Structures are given as C-alpha cells and as structure tokens.
N, C-alpha and C positions, 0 to 999 in steps of 0.2 A: 824662549818663550812657548814654544811648541811643548818642549819637554816638560816644563812647569803646569801646563795645561794637561797634560797625559798623566803626570803624577796625581794631580788633584782629581782626576776623573777614576784614576785607579781607587784612590782612597774613598771617593764618594760611592762607587758602584760595588766596593768590596770585591773586585775582580782577581781570582787568583792567577791567572794567566798573565804572561808578559806582553804588554803591548808595545808592538814595534813601530806603529805608523797611525797617524790621525785617523786614517780610514778605518781602523777598528771599532771605532765609537762613532765619528760623525759620517761616516758613509752608511748607516744603516737607514733602512726605510723610514719615512717621516711617523709611522704609527709607533715604530720601535723608539725613535727618538722621545715622542711624547711620553710614552710609558717610562722611559729613563728619567726624564723631566720630572713627571709625576712623583717618581720613587725619590728624587733628590729634594724636592719641596718637603715630602713627608719626613724624610730622614734627617735633614740638614738645614731646612728653612728657606726663606726667600732670598737671602743673601747669596747662598750657594746656587741657588736657581739661576740667579742673575748673572752669576760667573760663569755658569754653563754655556746659557745662551750667548753670552760675550764671545765664549771660545769658540761655539758654533758658527757664530757670524764671522769671526776673524778666519775660521777654516774654509768657509765658502767664499770669502773674498779672495783668498789665497789660491784656492782650487781653481777657480774661474780666471785668476789672474795668470796662473801658470798654463792656462791653456790657450789664452790670449797670446802669451810669450811664444809658446810653441808655434801657433799658427804664424805669427810674424816670422818665426826662424824658418818655416817652411815656404815662406810667400816667394813668388818669383817677381811680383810687382810692387815691391816696398817703393819705388820710386813714383807711384801714383798715388799713394796716401795721402791724405790731407790733415788727418788726425792720428797721433799715434798714443795710445794707452798703454803705459808700461806701470800703471799705479799697482801697489800690493804685492809686487813680485820678488819681494825680499832680495832686492838688488843692493849691492854694497858699491857698484859703479855703473855708469851709463854703458850699455851691451854696444857693441860694435854695429849692430843693424841700424842704429839709430841714424849713424851717418850716412846710411844708404838712402835714408827717407828725405830726400833733396827738396820735395815739394811740400813738406807737412807746414801746416802753419799753427798746429796746436800740438804742444806735448806735455803729457801728464805723467809725472813721475811721484806722485804722491804715494805715501806710505811705505818707503823704502828705507835704507840705510846708507845713502849716498852721501858722502862727504866732501866730494870735489866736484866742481864743474869744470870740465877741461877745455881747451881753447880750441877743440874740434867742433865744438857747438858753434862757433863763430861761422862755420861754413853753411849752416842752415839758414840761407839768406831770406826765405819766405816764412820764417817763425815769426808769428804775431803773439802767440800766448804759451807761457811756461807754468806749469804748476809743480810746486817743489815742497809741498806741504809735508809735515812729518817725516823729515829726514835729519841727517845729523850733519847739515852743512856749517862750515867754519868760514868767517868772512875773509880771510886770507887765502882760501882754496877756490873762489869763486872768480875764475879767469876770464869768464865771457864779457867782451868790452866792444864788441864790432857789431853787435845785433841791433843795428840801429833801427830797424823796422818793428821791434817788440812794442805791443801797446799794452800787455797784460802780465804781471809777474804776482805770484803768490808764494810766501815764504812763511805761511802759517806753521806755529810750533816747531822752531829750528833752533830754540834757545839762542837766538841773536840778541846782542846788545847795542848794535848799530848796523846801518845800512852799507852794504858792501861798496866800497868807493868804485870797483869795477862796473857797477851798474850806472854810473854817473852819465856815460855816453848814450844812455838809450833815451834819446831826444824825444821819441814818440809815444813815451810812457803815459798811459792814460789811467791805469788801475793798478793798484799796489796793496796786497793784504801782508801786514806785518802783525797779524792777531796771534796771541798766544805764544809771545816771546819773552824776551827779559829787558825790554827799553825801560829806561828811568827818565827819558827826556824824548822831545820830539828832535830827531837829528836835523842838523842845519843842512845837511846833504840834500834833505828833500826838495829844498829851494831850486835846485838845479832842473828838477822836472816840471819844466814850464807848462806841459801839457796835461799834468796829473790833475784828474777830475774826481776820482775815486779813491778813498783811503780808508782801510780797516786797521784800527790799532786795538780791537777788542782783546780782553784778556791780558793784558799789560798793567797788572795792578800796581807796578812801580809809576805808572803816570797818574800823579794825584792831581787835585784840584789847581795845583800850581802851574801847570804846564803851559808853555809857550807855543802857541800854534797858530794865531791868527794871521801874524806877519809873514812867517815861514811858508804858510800854504794858503795863499791869497786866490788860487784858482779852484780849490777844492769845492765841490758842488754836493758830494755825497760823503758823510762821515760816520762810520761804524765803530761805537765806543762802547760795546755792550762787556758786561762782566769786569767792570773797571773798579769796583768797591766804592764807586762815587756816591757820596751823600747828597751831592749837589751838581749841578752842570757848572763846569768852571766858567769865570767870566770871560775867559779867552775866546771859548766857543760862540757866545753870544755876539762877538765881533767879527764872526765869519758870516757876514751878511750875504755872500754869494751862495750860501747853502741852499740846496734844494731837498736835499733828503738828510735827517738826523735820526741815527738808530741808536738809542741808549738802554738798550733791553737790560734786564736783569743786573740792575745797579741796587743802590740803597737810597734813590732820591724821595725824599719825603716832600718837597715842595718846588715848585717852579718859578724862578725869578720873573719879574715883570718885564726884564731885560729880553724875555723870549718875542716880545713885538719887534725887536731889531732883526729877526731873522723871517721878514715878511716874503721871502722866496720861496719859503719852504712849500714843497708838494706833498711830502711824506714825513711824518712824526711818529716814532714809536717810543712810548714809556712802558712797554711790555715788562711785567714784573718788577715793579718798584714798590715804592710806600706812599704814593700820593693820597692824600686825604682831601684836598681840595684843589680846584682848577682856577687859576687867576683870570680875571676878565681879559687880560692882554693875549692871552692865548687865542682868543677868538678874533685877534686882528690879523692872524694870519690867513688873509683873504684867497691866497693861492692853494691851500691845503685841499688835496685829493683823499689822503688816508691819514687817519689819526687811531693809533692803537694806543687803549688805555688797559688792556686786559691786565687781570692780576695786580690790582691796586686795593685802595681801602676807600674809595670813593662812596659817599653816601647820597650826593645830590649832583645834578648836572644844572650849571647856569643857563638862564634864559639867552643870555649872549651867545650861545652855541648857534643859533640861527644865522649869526654875521658869517658863518662859514658858508657861503653860498655856492662853492665850488666843491666842497667835500660830498665823495662818492661813497666811501667806506668808512664806517663808525664801529670801532671795536670797544666795546664796554663791559664785555662779560667778565665773571669773576671779581666782581666789586660787592658794595652793599648798599646799592641804589634803591631807594624807595619810591622814586616818582620822576617820572621825564616830564619836562615843561612843554606846555601847549606851542611854545614857539619852534618847536623842531618841526611841525608842519610847514614851515617857510623854507625847509631846506629842499636839496635835490638829490638825497640819497639813493643809492642803487643797493647798498647792502647794510644791513643792520644786525650788529650780533650783540644781544643784550640779556643773554642768558645767563643763568647762575647770579641772579641778583634777588632783591626782595620785592618785586614790582607785583602789585596787586592789578594793576590796569595799565592801559595805555592811553596817551592824549588822543582826545578826539579829532584833534587837528591833523593827525597822522594820515587820515584819509585824503589828505591832499598831497600825499608822496607818491605822485603818479610814476616816478622811474624807479620806483623800488621793486628789485626783483627776488631779493633774498632777506629773510628775516628769520632769526632765531631768539624765541623768547622762553625756551624751555627751562627747566629748574627755577621757577618762579613761584610766585602764590596766588595765581590766577584762577578764578571758578568758572569764569565765563570766556569764550573765544572774544578776542577785541573786536567789537563792531567796525571800528575805524580802519580795519585791515579788508573787509568784505568790498570796498569799492575800488582796489587797486588790482586792477585787471592784470597787471603784467607781472605779478608774483609768480616765480617759478619753483620758489623753496621756501617751504614754512615748517619750521619745528615747533610745535606747541607741546612736546612731551614734559613729563614730570612737573605738572602743574596739577590742578584738580579740576579739570574741565571735562566734564561728562558729555555735553551735548554739543555736536557738531551742527552749526548754522546751515541751513539749505542753501545759503547764498554761495557756499563752497562751490557748488555744482556748476555755478556760472563762471567759475575761474578757468576759462580757456587755455591759459599758459602755464597751468600749476603742473610741474613734472615730478615734485616729491613732497610727500607731506608725513611728518612724522608724528605719531600720537601715542597715547599712553594703551598698553594692554589693560583690558577691563578685568575685574575679577570674578567671582562666582556668586555673589550677593543678588538677591533680587533686584535690587536698585540697579546694578551694574547691567542685569540681563535686559532691563527695560530700557537702559540707554543703547544697548547694541542694536536692539530692535528698532528704535528710533533713527540711530544713525547708519542702519543697513542701506536705505536708499541712496544716501548721500555717498558712501563708500562705493556701492555698486555703480553709481554713475561715473564716479572719479576712476575706478578700475576701468571701465570701458573706454576711457578717454586716455588711456596708458598712463594715468598717475601711478607712481611708485609709492606705495603705503608702507611705512616703516613703523613697527611696533616696538616697545620695549624703552629700555634707558638710553638715552643719548647723552653722550659726555661733552 
C-alpha cells in the first residue's frame, strides 16, 4: 500500500528523484503539504486530491502508531497498563509484549493484518474489551475461548461469514460489532450470548429484509443496521420490542410501517440519509423517545402529532424540504432543534413555550425576520440564523444572558446593508461584552 501511494505521488508531482520513504513527501511542513495539495488539485482534479489526503492521513496514523509501539517496547511498567493501543501498527501477529500487560482491560488491534488470535490471549484475565476491526481474521484461527470476562468485541471489516464458535464461552459479552463483514444470515450462535444487549450488523448487505432476528436476539436493546441497502425495515425488527435504540442510517427506506408503534421502548431512533417522504402517526406513539434523527430525507411537512413525543429532547430535521412546522411543537420539551437546510419562512408562535430549548439551528432557510417566538427563551445558548435573509437583529437578543454562540450572515457593501450594520451595532456590542462568540459566514 505504501509503495502504491509513493508511486502515485511520484506521478502527481512529476518528481525526478527516487523516493525511498514516506517522509520524502509527508514529513514536509504543513505549508508545503498545502502547496503540494493545491498543485494536485490544479493538475489532476478533486479525485486525486482526495487520494492524496487519504494517503497523508494513513501515513500520520501509521507514524503515530509506530511511536506508540516503540514506547511500549521501551516501557518497564507494562504490567501497570490498563489500556493497550496497538492499532495501525502494520502487525501480522500480536506482539509478545502484549502478554506482559497482565492488567489491561482494553486491547485495540484495529487496522493491522492479524490473521490469528493465539491461545496466549487467554492469560489476560482482566481483559474486558478487545477491538479487532480491519484485520484478516479467519474463523478457524480464533483460539480465545477462556476469556470469560470479555464484555465487548468488535470484529468490523474482517470478511467473516459466521461468528467464531470459539467465542461461545464469552458468557459476559454485552456488545458485539459484526459490521461490514459478509454475513448472509443472523448466526444461530448469537443465541448463546444471553447478556448481549448491543449488536451492530451495519454494512452486511447480504442481510436482506427476510432476516430472522427477533427470536435469536431477544435481549438486544441497541441495534445498528446502517448501510444495508434496505428499502424497508424488516418485519422481524418490529418484533424486537425490547429495543431502546434503533439506528438504520444510510439505507433506502422510503416509508415507515405502522408497526413502528410496537417498539414503544425506543429512546433513540435514526433514519439519517434515507428517502422518507412522510411520517406515519404511529411514529408519534413512541412516548419514550429522547432523540429522533430524520436528517437528509425528503420530508415536506411535520404532523401535528409530533407533540405526543413529550420526552423528546433532540430533534434532527435538517436537510429536508419542510415548508412549515406545526404550532403543536410548542407543547414539547425540546432541548435541541436542528431545522436548518429546509424551506421555512417562519417558526410557530407557540415555540415561545419551549422553555428548555438551549440550541437551535435554522440557518439555510427562507426567513426575512428573526423569529419572535425565540426571544423569550432565556436558556438559549446557541443560535444559528445564518444564510437566511434576516437583516435586522432584534434588541431583545441583548437580554439573552445565557447565549454563548450566535451565527449570523456577513453583510455586503450596499447602502441598505450599511444601514443594518449600524442598527445592529449596539446589539452586537453588548453581546460581545457578555462574551458571546459571534460567527460570520456560511454555516454548513
């Protein structure tokens, strides 16, 4: 991989000398790195620039990893460590120094080329968490079976098709990450983990809508199933009535089944980057919800029934096509509201009743006036109003004593803009004196 990166950079930069190490490019001062990146963008485009920065990131990760590894090798106090980080060290096997760390509770082996987990790991009796993401593990070469105290195992991106049977004796296992492997079905072996409460199956595109999961995983409270190419949530998931967290990000889900009401124990629900156009009223029967993420969908409206979510604290509605919000939202107990990048021209008057609200982002909408309903909310600490067409800051902003951050637009040079700058000067001066951070420019 390193050789390929160096060859790429030789071609990109047109250098004539032979590059013998990564340092020839990536150890340059930041200014020179920036100049090289600018030249790549000009000569070879955005795609080559992205590859360059990816390679630079890989180099930095490996460079820092090798410094950590060298420090471990020179340490005389390995037996006092509680966490051992051997990630991105380009290891093909677990180094002998690991077994001298008798008291570690966490072992991170992410981003290596390890193919075998030897029996010696069984001697680390205090180990509770082991990360094995992005390695080359073979099911038949995982020999750990006596680590009865293990509570968390991550096996992300190892091309696994089944759960290693050697793990079946991990009686205390609570969290298991099987994401981005090659599973075609939910393994029966998972039933053995009676204490398993958190499972990630994200990125296993072979697990279609016909997966059998409810009976096998009756104890699961948090299910991560992002990037599955699902066009709908499988019916089996709606039978997992013990769920408290359901994350189905970056799928192709266009509708939510009324069966969502069966998951009435949910406290967190994410449909980030799907294709939802409408929300069923049954969604608002989830009375325990504290966080609802609907970022990047195709919603045009929010039903009045959203006010039924009386426990909801964080609402993410940004990057949709919403034209208005219902007055009923004033009956909620929101603390955070993200409604930026929509088509809103105003906010409901009833939002003046959201006494607990501390954060609101309504940037990138179509408002011409600052929403008066926010002026009585004395606990607001963060307001982003940028990228609307609001010229005048209301005097009442001066009275918001808990405000910490205010994001507004930069004004132009027209006579009209200069008039507004003068009108807003007193408000901004007082906010500055209170320590408020005023951000100008385009908020993303």
